[in-house]
Backbone bond lengths (Angstrom), bond angles and torsions (degrees), N, CA, C in turn:
res aa  C-N    CA-C-N  psi(-1)  N-CA   C-N-CA  omega(-1)  CA-C   N-CA-C  phi
1 X - - - 1.457 - - 1.522 111.46 -
2 X 1.348 118.22 -28.80 1.450 117.48 -159.94 1.517 113.94 -65.78
3 X 1.337 118.23 -37.33 1.458 118.36 178.18 1.518 110.28 -62.34
4 X 1.323 117.01 -41.04 1.461 121.25 176.94 1.518 110.77 -65.84
5 X 1.318 115.30 -44.17 1.458 120.71 -177.85 1.523 111.24 -65.57
6 X 1.330 116.55 -44.22 1.456 120.22 -178.90 1.521 110.92 -64.62
7 X 1.338 116.44 -38.05 1.460 120.04 176.90 1.521 110.81 -61.70
8 X 1.335 116.14 -42.42 1.464 120.25 179.31 1.520 111.29 -66.41
9 X 1.347 116.18 -40.22 1.465 120.52 177.70 1.522 110.20 -59.27
10 X 1.325 115.82 -41.81 1.460 120.63 -173.44 1.521 113.24 -75.82
11 X 1.337 117.50 -30.57 1.460 116.89 -169.15 1.526 114.72 -121.07
12 X 1.325 118.74 -18.94 1.457 119.22 -169.61 1.519 111.91 -104.10
13 X 1.325 114.12 168.77 1.463 121.96 172.90 1.521 107.95 -97.56
14 X 1.334 115.33 155.74 1.448 120.27 -173.09 1.518 111.29 -127.25
15 X 1.306 114.60 142.89 1.460 122.39 169.99 1.515 105.27 -119.92
16 X 1.342 115.50 91.23 1.464 119.98 -171.01 1.525 109.67 -147.06
17 X 1.316 115.16 149.66 1.459 121.67 176.94 1.530 108.31 -67.34
18 X 1.350 118.87 130.50 1.464 121.12 -166.97 1.517 115.67 -63.85
19 X 1.331 119.09 -33.16 1.456 119.94 -178.97 1.531 111.17 -64.42
20 X 1.328 116.25 -33.59 1.464 119.63 176.25 1.518 110.55 -67.01
21 X 1.340 115.74 -43.77 1.460 119.66 179.19 1.525 111.07 -60.84
22 X 1.330 117.17 -42.53 1.463 120.67 179.32 1.526 111.14 -66.14
23 X 1.324 116.49 -32.76 1.453 120.19 178.27 1.521 112.65 -67.96
24 X 1.333 116.62 -28.32 1.459 121.01 179.05 1.522 112.60 -82.04
25 X 1.326 116.81 -21.95 1.463 120.39 -173.76 1.536 113.11 -57.34
26 X 1.343 120.18 -41.97 1.471 118.80 178.47 1.526 113.50 -59.15
27 X 1.356 116.89 -34.76 1.462 119.76 178.37 1.528 110.65 -65.67
28 X 1.342 116.03 -39.80 1.459 120.21 177.94 1.526 110.17 -64.43
29 X 1.322 116.93 -44.57 1.459 120.83 -179.17 1.527 111.32 -65.98
30 X 1.334 117.40 -38.29 1.461 120.13 176.71 1.520 111.30 -62.60
31 X 1.322 115.97 -40.99 1.468 120.05 178.24 1.524 110.70 -61.88
32 X 1.328 115.74 -43.39 1.460 119.52 178.91 1.524 111.78 -64.24
33 X 1.328 116.24 -26.13 1.467 121.39 -179.44 1.526 111.66 -91.32
34 X 1.335 116.40 7.00 1.454 120.92 177.23 1.508 115.03 81.62
35 X 1.324 117.76 13.66 1.457 121.24 -178.63 1.527 110.35 -98.95
36 X 1.316 115.89 141.32 1.461 120.82 178.62 1.521 109.92 -76.15
37 X 1.316 116.16 150.26 1.463 121.45 177.96 1.517 109.55 -127.21
38 X 1.341 119.05 123.26 1.466 120.61 178.82 1.522 112.39 -62.83
39 X 1.332 116.53 -17.79 1.464 120.75 -179.39 1.530 111.13 -63.66
40 X 1.341 116.45 -24.86 1.462 120.02 -173.13 1.530 112.91 -118.20
41 X 1.315 117.09 28.31 1.450 119.97 176.27 1.525 110.31 -76.78
42 X 1.336 115.80 150.03 1.458 120.12 179.66 1.520 110.08 -68.17
43 X 1.331 115.64 149.68 1.453 119.78 179.99 1.511 111.79 -171.93
44 X 1.303 116.22 178.58 1.457 123.14 178.97 1.527 109.91 -91.57
45 X 1.321 115.24 156.81 1.460 119.67 177.08 1.526 110.43 -64.30
46 X 1.306 116.16 137.47 1.459 120.94 178.06 1.527 110.54 -68.08
47 X 1.329 116.27 144.97 1.459 120.59 -179.90 1.525 112.03 -63.71
48 X 1.337 117.00 -25.65 1.467 119.55 -176.70 1.519 112.19 -70.70
49 X 1.339 118.47 -14.03 1.463 119.94 179.33 1.523 112.44 -101.83
50 X 1.329 117.99 -0.07 1.460 120.65 179.46 1.534 110.37 -78.35
51 X 1.332 118.12 140.59 1.470 120.16 179.38 1.532 111.50 -69.94
52 X 1.315 115.46 154.63 1.459 121.34 177.05 1.522 108.07 -150.58
53 X 1.329 117.46 -179.45 1.460 120.76 -176.84 1.518 110.52 -141.10
54 X 1.345 115.01 152.03 1.456 122.54 173.48 1.522 108.51 -116.59
55 X 1.321 115.63 134.46 1.459 120.26 174.60 1.521 109.56 -78.89
56 X 1.333 116.16 146.23 1.465 120.63 175.12 1.522 111.41 -104.26
57 X 1.331 115.85 13.91 1.460 119.77 -179.70 1.522 110.55 -82.03
58 X 1.330 116.33 132.31 1.464 120.09 178.19 1.522 111.49 -68.51
59 X 1.337 117.10 -17.93 1.459 120.33 178.69 1.525 111.18 -73.04
60 X 1.317 116.44 -21.01 1.458 120.97 179.84 1.532 108.03 -83.57
61 X 1.323 115.67 79.09 1.461 120.27 -170.31 1.524 112.65 -65.77
62 X 1.327 117.46 -32.15 1.452 119.28 179.13 1.520 111.30 -78.05
63 X 1.307 115.41 -29.52 1.458 122.36 178.64 1.530 111.73 49.05
64 X 1.308 116.36 52.10 1.451 121.74 178.47 1.532 109.08 -87.73
65 X 1.321 117.69 144.88 1.459 119.31 177.74 1.522 111.16 -65.25
66 X 1.311 115.90 148.76 1.457 122.24 179.73 1.529 109.01 -129.65
67 X 1.336 119.06 160.76 1.468 120.35 171.29 1.517 110.33 -58.22
68 X 1.321 117.47 145.06 1.462 121.33 -176.44 1.524 111.49 -56.86
69 X 1.339 117.39 -39.99 1.466 120.38 -177.61 1.526 112.67 -68.56
70 X 1.347 117.76 -15.18 1.465 121.75 178.34 1.525 112.25 -105.88
71 X 1.313 117.83 7.53 1.462 121.73 -175.19 1.521 111.19 -66.47
72 X 1.342 117.56 134.65 1.468 119.88 175.15 1.524 111.70 -74.60
73 X 1.319 115.67 169.47 1.454 121.48 -179.54 1.530 110.90 -56.02
74 X 1.340 115.84 136.45 1.454 121.30 177.17 1.509 114.50 86.14
75 X 1.322 117.37 17.43 1.463 120.38 -176.72 1.525 112.23 -85.89
76 X 1.323 114.34 162.82 1.465 122.33 175.92 1.520 108.24 -113.52
77 X 1.320 116.50 125.07 1.458 121.19 177.81 1.523 109.66 -82.90
78 X 1.320 116.24 138.08 1.469 122.41 175.87 1.523 107.36 -116.04
79 X 1.331 115.71 120.85 1.459 121.41 -178.09 1.523 108.69 -117.77
80 X 1.329 118.20 106.39 1.469 120.43 177.54 1.534 111.28 -72.47
81 X 1.317 116.32 135.25 1.462 122.56 171.87 1.526 106.50 -128.15
82 X 1.318 115.75 99.33 1.461 122.25 -173.32 1.522 110.83 -122.39
83 X 1.327 115.54 158.23 1.459 120.38 173.13 1.520 113.21 77.53
84 X 1.326 116.21 -168.61 1.465 121.74 -179.05 1.520 109.29 -69.98
85 X 1.329 116.49 131.48 1.458 121.24 -176.89 1.524 110.06 -89.29
86 X 1.320 115.85 114.28 1.456 122.56 176.44 1.524 108.98 -110.08
87 X 1.329 117.25 162.27 1.459 120.26 177.01 1.532 110.59 -72.17
88 X 1.330 116.34 -49.37 1.462 121.57 -177.18 1.521 110.53 -102.37
89 X 1.332 115.86 160.10 1.455 120.78 174.88 1.522 109.77 -62.86
90 X 1.324 116.19 147.95 1.452 120.90 178.10 1.512 111.97 -94.68
91 X 1.300 116.01 161.31 1.453 121.57 179.40 1.521 112.05 -68.48
92 X 1.328 116.77 -18.23 1.470 120.27 179.34 1.531 112.25 -80.17
93 X 1.328 117.39 -3.50 1.454 121.10 178.94 1.514 114.19 103.48
94 X 1.330 117.39 -8.14 1.461 119.31 -177.57 1.536 110.28 -76.28
95 X 1.334 117.07 135.95 1.457 120.23 -179.80 1.524 112.08 -74.22
96 X 1.336 115.86 153.69 1.445 121.96 176.48 1.520 111.19 -107.89
97 X 1.320 116.53 -177.30 1.468 121.75 -175.75 1.524 111.56 -60.39
98 X 1.330 117.74 -35.44 1.465 120.04 179.68 1.524 110.19 -63.82
99 X 1.329 116.94 -44.56 1.470 120.35 178.78 1.523 111.10 -65.80
100 X 1.338 117.38 -41.94 1.464 119.26 176.45 1.531 110.52 -59.12
101 X 1.321 116.03 -41.69 1.461 119.58 178.33 1.512 112.08 -62.12
102 X 1.329 117.18 -42.06 1.460 120.54 178.21 1.522 111.45 -63.26
103 X 1.330 116.94 -36.73 1.466 119.85 178.24 1.520 111.65 -67.42
104 X 1.321 116.00 -36.96 1.466 119.57 176.35 1.526 110.08 -67.02
105 X 1.323 117.71 -41.68 1.463 120.97 177.44 1.527 111.22 -60.71
106 X 1.320 116.69 -41.66 1.456 120.13 179.16 1.524 111.13 -63.09
107 X 1.336 116.58 -39.16 1.464 119.85 178.11 1.526 110.79 -67.71
108 X 1.330 116.33 -38.96 1.468 120.08 178.05 1.526 110.23 -63.85
109 X 1.324 116.47 -39.91 1.457 120.63 -177.48 1.516 114.87 -80.16
110 X 1.333 117.41 -8.62 1.461 121.56 -179.56 1.524 109.40 -85.48
111 X 1.335 117.06 116.19 1.467 121.18 -175.94 1.523 112.60 -64.43
112 X 1.318 117.37 -20.35 1.460 119.82 -178.98 1.530 112.70 -84.82
113 X 1.307 116.62 -9.78 1.463 121.56 179.51 1.524 109.35 -95.87
114 X 1.335 117.02 125.47 1.459 120.74 -178.30 1.525 112.80 -102.97
115 X 1.332 117.39 -18.51 1.462 121.35 -179.12 1.521 108.69 -161.27
116 X 1.324 115.32 168.04 1.463 121.57 -176.81 1.528 109.03 -130.43
117 X 1.315 116.34 138.86 1.467 122.59 170.04 1.520 107.51 -116.29
118 X 1.330 116.51 125.35 1.457 121.26 173.95 1.519 108.08 -96.77
119 X 1.326 115.90 112.23 1.459 122.78 178.93 1.526 107.14 -85.74
120 X 1.328 116.73 105.27 1.462 121.18 -168.37 1.524 112.49 -113.98
121 X 1.319 115.10 135.20 1.459 122.14 169.91 1.519 107.04 -154.79
122 X 1.330 116.90 96.42 1.449 118.85 -176.53 1.516 112.85 -161.06
123 X 1.346 116.93 150.65 1.459 122.29 -175.71 1.523 114.48 -89.94
124 X 1.334 117.62 0.49 1.459 121.04 -175.08 1.510 110.49 111.41
125 X 1.327 116.13 -161.50 1.454 119.01 -178.99 1.511 112.58 166.73
126 X 1.306 114.92 -142.99 1.453 123.48 -174.64 1.531 110.05 -71.58
127 X 1.322 117.02 135.35 1.463 120.16 178.24 1.521 110.40 -65.96
128 X 1.329 117.18 -43.70 1.462 120.54 -179.06 1.533 110.16 -60.00
129 X 1.313 116.31 128.98 1.451 122.12 -179.67 1.510 113.70 96.07
130 X 1.328 117.51 -23.38 1.462 120.47 -175.44 1.523 112.20 -72.24
131 X 1.329 117.00 -43.93 1.469 119.81 -178.49 1.528 111.17 -62.40
132 X 1.329 116.85 -40.26 1.467 120.32 179.06 1.524 110.83 -64.42
133 X 1.338 116.76 -38.77 1.462 120.13 177.97 1.519 110.75 -65.02
134 X 1.336 117.47 -43.14 1.466 121.12 178.52 1.526 111.06 -63.38
135 X 1.334 116.93 -40.95 1.467 120.99 178.91 1.524 111.19 -62.87
136 X 1.333 116.53 -42.43 1.463 120.79 179.49 1.522 110.72 -61.37
137 X 1.329 116.46 -44.46 1.461 120.49 179.44 1.528 110.28 -63.39
138 X 1.327 116.62 -44.10 1.465 120.92 -178.71 1.523 111.65 -61.71
139 X 1.326 117.22 -36.76 1.475 121.45 -175.53 1.523 113.08 -87.90
140 X 1.324 117.95 1.45 1.462 120.25 -178.62 1.526 111.34 -59.77
141 X 1.325 118.05 129.54 1.469 119.88 176.60 1.526 112.60 -73.61
142 X 1.323 116.35 -12.02 1.455 121.23 177.37 1.531 108.98 -105.88
143 X 1.323 117.93 146.72 1.471 119.37 179.20 1.529 111.71 -58.69
144 X 1.319 115.10 140.71 1.462 121.08 177.31 1.528 108.13 -126.06
145 X 1.319 116.33 119.58 1.458 122.40 177.23 1.522 108.70 -99.19
146 X 1.327 116.80 127.07 1.452 120.78 171.43 1.514 108.55 -92.36
147 X 1.323 116.87 121.51 1.466 121.74 -176.72 1.517 109.01 -119.63
148 X 1.342 116.52 112.17 1.465 121.46 176.89 1.522 107.13 -86.17
149 X 1.315 114.85 108.22 1.456 121.96 -166.31 1.526 111.22 -95.69
150 X 1.345 115.74 87.41 1.465 121.60 176.89 1.524 110.45 52.89
151 X 1.339 115.61 47.36 1.456 119.23 -175.60 1.513 112.17 -161.65
152 X 1.331 115.20 -132.64 1.457 121.32 -170.58 1.525 110.50 -140.75
153 X 1.326 116.11 146.39 1.461 122.52 169.13 1.522 106.00 -132.58
154 X 1.321 115.74 91.06 1.464 121.40 -173.97 1.520 110.66 -115.81
155 X 1.322 114.62 150.19 1.465 122.52 170.99 1.522 111.52 52.84
156 X 1.331 118.85 -118.05 1.462 120.90 -175.40 1.523 111.88 -59.40
157 X 1.325 117.53 -36.55 1.458 119.54 177.79 1.534 110.49 -63.95
158 X 1.333 116.62 -39.79 1.460 117.23 177.78 1.521 110.82 -69.54
159 X 1.320 117.64 -38.38 1.473 121.04 176.36 1.528 109.25 -52.21
160 X 1.327 116.74 -47.37 1.466 120.32 179.54 1.527 111.18 -64.79
161 X 1.333 116.92 -46.28 1.464 120.22 -177.54 1.516 113.23 -66.74
162 X 1.335 117.19 -24.53 1.468 119.21 -177.92 1.529 112.01 -59.92
163 X 1.332 117.26 -20.40 1.458 120.75 178.18 1.513 114.22 -81.05
164 X 1.335 117.39 -4.61 1.464 121.03 -177.05 1.526 111.92 -71.70
165 X 1.308 115.29 155.60 1.468 121.45 176.15 1.523 110.14 -62.15
166 X 1.317 117.00 -43.56 1.462 123.54 175.44 1.526 108.74 -144.25
167 X 1.333 115.38 154.89 1.460 121.69 175.60 1.527 108.31 -123.66
168 X 1.330 115.68 126.30 1.463 122.51 -177.10 1.528 108.96 -120.81
169 X 1.337 116.23 137.46 1.458 122.05 179.24 1.523 109.12 -112.37
170 X 1.331 116.77 137.11 1.463 119.38 -171.79 1.529 113.92 -81.11
171 X 1.355 117.80 -29.87 1.464 120.73 -175.43 1.528 110.86 -143.32
172 X 1.326 114.80 161.96 1.459 119.40 -179.64 1.525 112.45 -63.12
173 X 1.326 117.57 -29.36 1.462 119.53 -177.66 1.526 113.11 -85.45
174 X 1.330 118.10 -1.30 1.464 119.92 173.75 1.530 108.60 -61.08
175 X 1.329 116.09 147.32 1.461 120.41 -178.65 1.526 109.91 -122.14
176 X 1.339 114.94 146.57 1.452 120.37 -174.55 1.527 109.72 -149.93
177 X 1.318 116.24 149.66 1.463 120.25 177.15 1.510 112.94 116.79
178 X 1.332 116.98 -125.16 1.463 123.76 -174.71 1.521 109.83 57.39
179 X 1.332 115.09 50.87 1.470 121.61 -178.94 1.529 107.80 -78.49
180 X 1.317 116.17 91.33 1.452 120.19 -177.46 1.518 111.70 -174.19
181 X 1.329 115.67 173.45 1.466 122.41 -175.54 1.519 109.00 -135.56
182 X 1.327 116.86 138.25 1.457 119.19 175.83 1.522 109.16 -155.90
183 X 1.324 116.60 172.99 1.458 121.93 177.14 1.514 109.45 -144.57
184 X 1.321 115.79 146.52 1.457 121.86 169.75 1.519 106.99 -103.12
185 X 1.317 116.82 111.65 1.460 121.66 -175.23 1.528 109.78 -96.24
186 X 1.306 115.85 132.77 1.457 121.81 179.81 1.525 108.61 -123.19
187 X 1.319 116.67 121.96 1.464 121.37 175.58 1.532 107.61 -83.33
188 X 1.340 115.70 106.89 1.465 120.67 -173.01 1.527 112.92 -92.06
189 X 1.325 118.00 -2.27 1.464 119.53 -175.23 1.522 111.72 -60.37
190 X 1.332 117.64 -40.63 1.452 120.71 180.00 1.516 111.78 -62.04
191 X 1.340 116.52 -39.51 1.465 120.23 179.46 1.522 110.88 -65.26
192 X 1.330 116.47 -41.79 1.461 119.65 179.25 1.535 111.22 -67.40
193 X 1.322 116.60 -36.71 1.460 119.45 -179.89 1.531 111.42 -65.07
194 X 1.342 116.97 -33.61 1.458 120.13 175.98 1.524 111.31 -64.51
195 X 1.341 116.27 -27.26 1.454 120.62 178.11 1.520 112.09 -85.91
196 X 1.343 115.77 -0.91 1.454 119.33 177.50 1.511 115.06 98.32
197 X 1.345 117.00 8.36 1.454 120.57 -179.76 1.528 110.06 -101.80
198 X 1.286 116.43 127.19 1.459 121.77 174.90 1.524 108.18 -101.40
199 X 1.325 116.20 120.16 1.468 120.99 -175.51 1.520 109.53 -103.65
200 X 1.321 115.66 129.44 1.458 121.31 176.39 1.522 108.43 -140.93
201 X 1.315 116.69 124.12 1.463 121.78 179.58 1.524 110.26 -91.23
202 X 1.326 115.91 133.34 1.460 122.02 177.94 1.519 108.56 -123.37
203 X 1.328 116.58 126.10 1.463 121.81 -177.92 1.529 110.13 -113.84
204 X 1.313 115.05 148.39 1.458 119.81 173.68 1.530 109.15 -63.72
205 X 1.328 118.22 147.44 1.471 119.85 -178.03 1.523 113.04 -61.07
206 X 1.344 116.71 -23.43 1.476 119.05 179.26 1.538 111.73 -79.88
207 X 1.325 117.33 -14.48 1.467 121.21 -169.77 1.524 112.41 -96.17
208 X 1.298 116.58 52.13 1.464 120.91 -175.29 1.531 112.96 -68.00
209 X 1.328 117.23 -25.93 1.468 120.03 -178.30 1.516 112.64 -97.48
210 X 1.318 117.96 -6.15 1.460 120.19 -176.26 1.537 110.05 -67.26
211 X 1.341 115.09 123.71 1.479 121.91 178.84 1.528 112.50 57.01
212 X 1.317 116.77 25.49 1.466 119.56 -174.17 1.524 112.42 -60.15
213 X 1.335 116.27 -43.22 1.464 118.65 -177.57 1.521 111.04 -62.98
214 X 1.331 117.08 -41.82 1.458 119.79 179.51 1.527 110.98 -70.51
215 X 1.341 117.45 -39.37 1.467 120.39 -179.75 1.520 111.19 -62.93
216 X 1.329 116.19 -40.60 1.470 119.02 -179.85 1.522 110.59 -66.85
217 X 1.333 116.00 -36.93 1.470 117.85 176.64 1.526 110.40 -66.21
218 X 1.322 117.29 -46.00 1.464 120.62 -175.84 1.529 112.09 -68.53
219 X 1.334 116.91 -39.33 1.466 119.74 -174.96 1.526 112.91 -83.51
220 X 1.331 116.88 -36.94 1.461 120.33 -172.52 1.530 112.94 -124.27
221 X 1.338 116.08 -0.13 1.460 120.81 -174.98 1.532 111.34 58.65
222 X 1.328 115.96 31.15 1.461 121.91 177.91 1.527 108.30 -89.77
223 X 1.328 117.18 112.20 1.453 121.08 -174.10 1.527 113.55 -95.59
224 X 1.322 118.17 1.40 1.472 120.53 -171.84 1.523 112.42 -60.64
225 X 1.342 117.37 -46.08 1.464 119.72 -177.67 1.531 111.37 -68.06
226 X 1.331 116.53 -39.99 1.460 119.06 177.42 1.522 111.02 -64.80
227 X 1.313 116.77 -40.17 1.465 120.11 177.46 1.523 110.85 -61.60
228 X 1.327 116.91 -36.86 1.463 120.16 177.69 1.531 110.59 -65.14
229 X 1.329 116.74 -41.03 1.465 120.06 177.50 1.522 110.77 -62.16
230 X 1.329 116.05 -47.06 1.456 119.64 179.85 1.530 111.02 -64.57
231 X 1.340 115.92 -35.15 1.462 119.76 177.82 1.510 112.21 -62.01
232 X 1.332 116.39 -37.43 1.466 120.36 177.67 1.524 110.93 -62.17
233 X 1.350 116.16 -46.61 1.463 120.04 -179.73 1.529 110.58 -67.07
234 X 1.334 116.55 -39.55 1.467 119.77 178.59 1.526 110.95 -61.24
235 X 1.332 117.03 -39.24 1.469 120.06 177.26 1.520 110.91 -62.86
236 X 1.352 116.48 -39.36 1.469 119.64 176.63 1.529 110.47 -61.07
237 X 1.315 116.15 -42.62 1.459 122.25 178.39 1.527 110.39 -61.56
238 X 1.318 116.94 -51.29 1.470 121.82 -178.18 1.524 111.09 -61.48
239 X 1.329 116.48 -44.08 1.467 120.24 -179.34 1.526 111.17 -65.52
240 X 1.334 117.23 -36.35 1.464 119.96 178.39 1.521 110.79 -65.68
241 X 1.331 117.27 -44.70 1.463 120.71 178.86 1.532 110.19 -63.37
242 X 1.327 116.11 -42.98 1.470 120.02 -179.99 1.525 111.11 -62.16
243 X 1.336 116.60 -41.41 1.466 120.00 179.52 1.525 111.23 -69.63
244 X 1.324 116.66 -40.05 1.464 120.35 -176.32 1.522 112.72 -73.21
245 X 1.328 117.12 -39.93 1.464 120.44 -177.38 1.525 112.37 -89.71
246 X 1.344 116.68 -22.86 1.454 120.91 174.50 1.519 113.71 58.63
247 X 1.342 115.21 -136.28 1.466 119.58 -175.30 1.524 113.76 -76.17
248 X 1.331 117.08 3.40 1.464 119.70 173.28 1.527 110.77 -70.78
249 X 1.340 116.41 -27.65 1.462 120.81 -177.69 1.518 111.51 -72.94
250 X 1.304 116.26 142.25 1.458 122.66 177.16 1.533 109.25 -108.05
251 X 1.324 117.28 150.27 1.473 118.93 175.74 1.524 110.61 -60.14
252 X 1.324 115.92 140.94 1.457 118.46 -178.96 1.515 112.17 158.41
253 X 1.328 116.12 -151.58 1.459 122.45 -172.18 1.522 114.13 -92.46
254 X 1.321 118.94 7.39 1.457 119.69 -173.72 1.531 112.25 -61.61
255 X 1.342 117.87 -27.66 1.464 121.31 -176.33 1.528 113.12 -90.67
256 X 1.330 117.31 3.70 1.466 120.55 -174.73 1.529 113.56 -105.15
257 X 1.323 116.64 11.63 1.453 119.85 177.08 1.510 115.13 93.68
258 X 1.320 117.66 6.73 1.464 120.26 -178.07 1.525 111.05 -73.36
259 X 1.328 115.49 142.50 1.459 122.35 175.36 1.524 108.39 -103.23
260 X 1.337 116.89 125.56 1.458 122.33 -172.09 1.528 111.27 -107.77
261 X 1.332 115.75 144.38 1.456 119.42 164.20 1.531 108.58 -74.09
262 X 1.334 115.91 165.11 1.461 121.91 -167.32 1.520 114.35 -51.95
263 X 1.320 117.81 -55.90 1.462 119.75 -173.56 1.522 111.28 -64.46
264 X 1.335 116.25 -39.01 1.464 120.31 178.55 1.527 110.34 -68.69
265 X 1.329 116.74 -36.95 1.463 120.55 177.95 1.514 112.65 -65.53
266 X 1.327 116.11 -37.16 1.466 120.07 177.00 1.525 110.25 -67.06
267 X 1.330 117.36 -41.71 1.465 120.73 177.62 1.527 111.30 -62.22
268 X 1.326 116.65 -34.40 1.468 120.64 179.06 1.514 111.98 -75.18
269 X 1.327 117.61 -13.50 1.462 121.54 -179.81 1.513 114.00 91.22
270 X 1.330 117.65 7.98 1.465 120.52 179.50 1.523 111.80 -77.93
271 X 1.321 117.51 -21.43 1.464 122.74 178.05 1.524 108.21 -139.47
272 X 1.338 115.92 170.05 1.460 119.76 -172.58 1.519 114.59 -106.72
273 X 1.336 117.68 -36.83 1.461 118.89 -174.48 1.516 110.22 -164.76
274 X 1.333 114.60 174.92 1.457 121.69 174.35 1.517 109.15 -115.94
275 X 1.321 116.12 146.16 1.452 120.87 179.18 1.515 110.40 175.45
276 X 1.327 115.77 165.64 1.463 119.40 -179.54 1.526 110.63 -85.64
277 X 1.330 115.38 -175.94 1.458 120.82 -177.18 1.528 111.51 -61.77
278 X 1.324 116.85 -38.84 1.456 120.72 177.54 1.528 110.58 -60.27
279 X 1.327 116.64 -41.99 1.458 120.94 178.40 1.531 110.76 -62.54
280 X 1.331 116.91 -40.95 1.463 120.61 179.23 1.525 110.64 -62.81
281 X 1.332 117.20 -41.22 1.462 120.41 178.40 1.529 111.11 -66.07
282 X 1.320 116.54 -39.09 1.467 119.79 178.69 1.520 111.13 -65.41
283 X 1.328 117.14 -41.32 1.457 120.08 177.82 1.532 110.44 -63.57
284 X 1.309 116.84 -40.52 1.457 120.40 178.93 1.522 110.89 -62.11
285 X 1.327 115.62 -43.84 1.460 119.43 179.73 1.526 111.45 -65.88
286 X 1.332 116.92 -41.64 1.465 120.38 -179.73 1.516 111.21 -63.80
287 X 1.321 116.42 -42.34 1.462 120.37 -179.32 1.517 112.44 -70.57
288 X 1.308 117.43 -17.23 1.462 120.26 179.75 1.527 112.31 -76.93
289 X 1.336 115.78 -4.66 1.464 121.55 -179.07 1.527 112.22 64.51
290 X 1.330 115.42 21.90 1.459 120.59 174.02 1.520 107.07 -81.17
291 X 1.306 118.50 128.17 1.459 121.02 -174.69 1.529 112.94 -83.03
292 X 1.332 117.95 -2.78 1.462 118.49 177.57 1.515 110.15 -67.11
293 X 1.313 116.75 128.52 1.463 120.21 -179.64 1.529 109.97 -78.44
294 X 1.295 115.29 149.48 1.462 121.19 178.48 1.522 109.18 -101.92
295 X 1.325 116.47 88.94 1.447 120.20 -179.03 1.532 111.46 -102.16
296 X 1.341 117.11 -4.28 1.450 120.96 -179.34 1.525 109.17 -100.61
297 X 1.310 115.94 171.28 1.458 120.52 179.76 1.518 110.58 -103.24
298 X 1.325 114.52 134.07 1.458 119.48 171.80 1.523 108.55 -76.06
299 X 1.320 116.52 138.69 1.457 119.42 176.75 1.511 110.35 -87.97
């Protein structure tokens, strides 16, 4: 993951909960200092992030989850989206927004799948890739339930979930929102100079606007141009949430970057209801217009 992650850190904008970003900063600094970090070792994708499906057939008495490709008619696909949201897959095995989008497309294209539940727990992540994921979810011809599973859906994760048909929170302490954009900027020139590297940027005379916002911040600590750039992306985020949630949203602080606990988030219109995983599956089945009644219990 780290080459992908470092590239995103260096060039992209982020919609992420700040404590997570600060927690990652030591790993970035260790990498710059030539130290290995176990956080970024190569590995396989965890089984907990692989998609699966539940049958809604009353004949399936055990009602055990199955792989999506083996799901019987009338099933609900469950797609976990956990951890930091990146555009591309990481070297550690964690999927990125493109892979999540492909999994949603596969569920949409599977005739045996009638609805989708996104099992979400994440602090946000890279802006790039997030808008496309939210658009895909919003345009799904099948109902999509966003389920915040005893955790958080902040920033980029909320941007993606805002496209869902409904959003359900499992507990009162679940958190949702943080509709905003920010960056933690680190001037690395001093660190490189300690290693014996002298850095000097040279631009073509025609390239007066190239990297201007970053150059002004680095040379004069003038943040105005960078703030304008972030403001543009934040407006895109706010407008997407407003379009996706529509008249469910209430006037208030939801567009200012505030992170809400469940009940307050529902009052603000960022989510629809509270309930457990079984409730989320039942809502997905009901919204699918499938007339089969759900008289059994989901495990």
